[in-house]
N, C-alpha and C positions, 0 to 999 in steps of 0.2 A: 414830912414834905417831900414831894417827889422831885428828883433831880432832873435838870434840863438835859437836852441832848448834848450840849457843849460840856457840861460837868461830867456826864457819863463817858463821853469820848476822851476826856482828860484822864479819867480813871483807867480806861483801857490802855491808853498811851503809857501811863506810869507803870501799870502792870507789865506791859511788854518790856519796858526798860529793866524793871526788876528781875523778871523771869529770864530774860536774855542774859543779863549780868551774872545770874546764878548758874548759867549753863543749862538751863532746863527748857529753853526754847530757841535752839540754834537756827540761825539763818532765817529762811522763810517758813520754817515749820510752825506748827501750833495754831490755835485760833481762840479768840476770847470774845466774850459777849456780855451784855448787860440788858436787863429788861427795861424797855423804854416806856411801855404802856401795857395794859392787859392784852393787847393784840399786836404789839410790835416789839422787836428786839433790835439792839444795836450790835453789830458784829464787825470784826475785822475783815477787810477786803481780801480776797484770795491772792496769794503769792507776795504778800508784803513782808519785809524784814521786820521782826518783831522788836528788835532793839532800836529801830529807827522810825517808828509810827509817827504819823502826823494826823491832824484832824481829818484830812482828806482820805485817810486809809481806813475809815469806818463807814458803814452804810447801815440803813434801816431795812429790815426785812419783816414780812408778816410771819405768823406763826406756822405757815406751810413752808417756810424757807425761801419764799420769793423775794427778790430784791425789789424794793420800793424807790430805788434811786437809779434812773436810767444811766447806763454806762458803767455802772459798778458791778462787779461780779462777786457774790458772796463765796465763802468757802464751800468746797464740796461737801463738808461735814456739818453744814448749817442745821440740817434736820436733827442731828444729835443734840444741838443746843436748844432749838425750839421745842423738841420733845420734852426736855426737863422743865422748861417754863410751863408747858401745858400739864405736866405731871403734878407739880406743886406750885400753887400760887405764891408761896412765900420765897421761892427761889428768885434772887435778884441779879445774880451773876453766875456765869459758867466759864471755867478755864480748862482748856485742853493743852497739855504740855507734852514735850518730847524728850524727856531727860534720858541720859544713858542708864541710870539705875532702873527706871520704869521699863525701858525697852528690854534690857537684859533680863530682869527678874521675870517679866512676862513670858519670856522665851524659855527660861529655865524651869518655870513651874508647869509641870505636865498636866495638873489637874485644872478644872474650870474655875478655881477661886484660890485666893491667898488669904490666909487667916493670921491676923495679928492678936496676940493675947498677952496680957500682963505688962504691957509697956506703959509707963506713966504718961507718955505723950499722946496716947490714945484720947486723952481728955481734951485735946485740942480740937477734936471733931465735935460738930454740933450735936447736941443731945446726949453726949457721953460724959458721965460725971465720976467715974471710977475706972482704975486700971484693971480691976477685977471683972473683965468682960472680954468678949471677942469681937473683933472688927472683921467682917467677912467682905473681901473685895473680889467681886466676880471678874473673870477674865474672858473676854469674847474674842474669838478668832477674827483676824483683820479681814476686811471685805471691801472691795472697791465699789460695790453696790451699797450705798449708804442707806437707802430705804430698807433694803433687806437687813442690814446690820441693825438699824433702829428697831425693826421687827423682832429681832432676837433680844434687844435690851429691854423693851417694854414689859414683857412678862416678868422679868426679874424685878423691875421697879414696881410692878403692881403687887408683887408678892413680898417685897421687902421695903416697907415704907421708911425704914431707918437707914437705908443705903446712903453712904457718904462719898462714894466715888466708885469708879471701875476702871479697869485696864482693857486695852485692845492689844492683843498679843503682837509683840514685835513693832509696836506703834507708840503707845503712850497712855497717859492718864486723863481721865475726865473727873473733875470735881466741881463743886458749887457751893454757894452760900447765900444768905439773905442780902448781903452787900459784897462788894468787891473785896473789901478787907477781910471778910469772912472766908471767901473763896481762896484768897491768897494765904490765909493762915492754914487752911486745909492742904493746899499744895505743899507748903513748907513742912507740915507734919507728915505727909505722905512721904516726902523725899527723905526725911529723917528715918522713917521706919523702913523704907526700901533699902537705905544704906545699911542699917542695923541687920536686916534680914540677909543681905548679901555677904556681909562680914561674917555673920554667924555660920552661914553655909560654907564659906571658905575655911573658917576655923575647924569646922566639923568635917571637912573633906568631902562635901557632897554638893 
């Protein structure tokens, strides 16, 4: 059964409180969304503190990223959300966070991807049932031109149907799920793996 606008808005509000509380979405950073219909998404309004969201702090957009609620401005990164909904019909929620670990690790990694292997927690990602695999997380250079950035993300998505998230260098994480709880689970799994990777590098002196 499809959730109502009010129910999805409440999920976004609660996600904001959780992610802010964990330090993964400080101040007005980050943006969250949920699929409202095949042609509409519900997103956080630009510039809102994510730990203090109210129902008025979300808006409906079309899949081209245009606001359908006059007077409400969507995030500049709306296209990165709607791109994912257009990519896979089963995606029901998208979360973009700005944690310290994601930001630092994306800057330290000089290659265009980060690979996790043999971590038990990889099984928290959709479609993964064993630690005996690799999870490749692409890293895209940050760009204020979001349409251009989306144009670089799309070929990766087209070639990697199993992609579970990506990083924007010096910026943050994008991940998603069939439901908001699925997307939150993946954020939490990513943050654990980011922390492990940074600690491993510190211990190895690199």
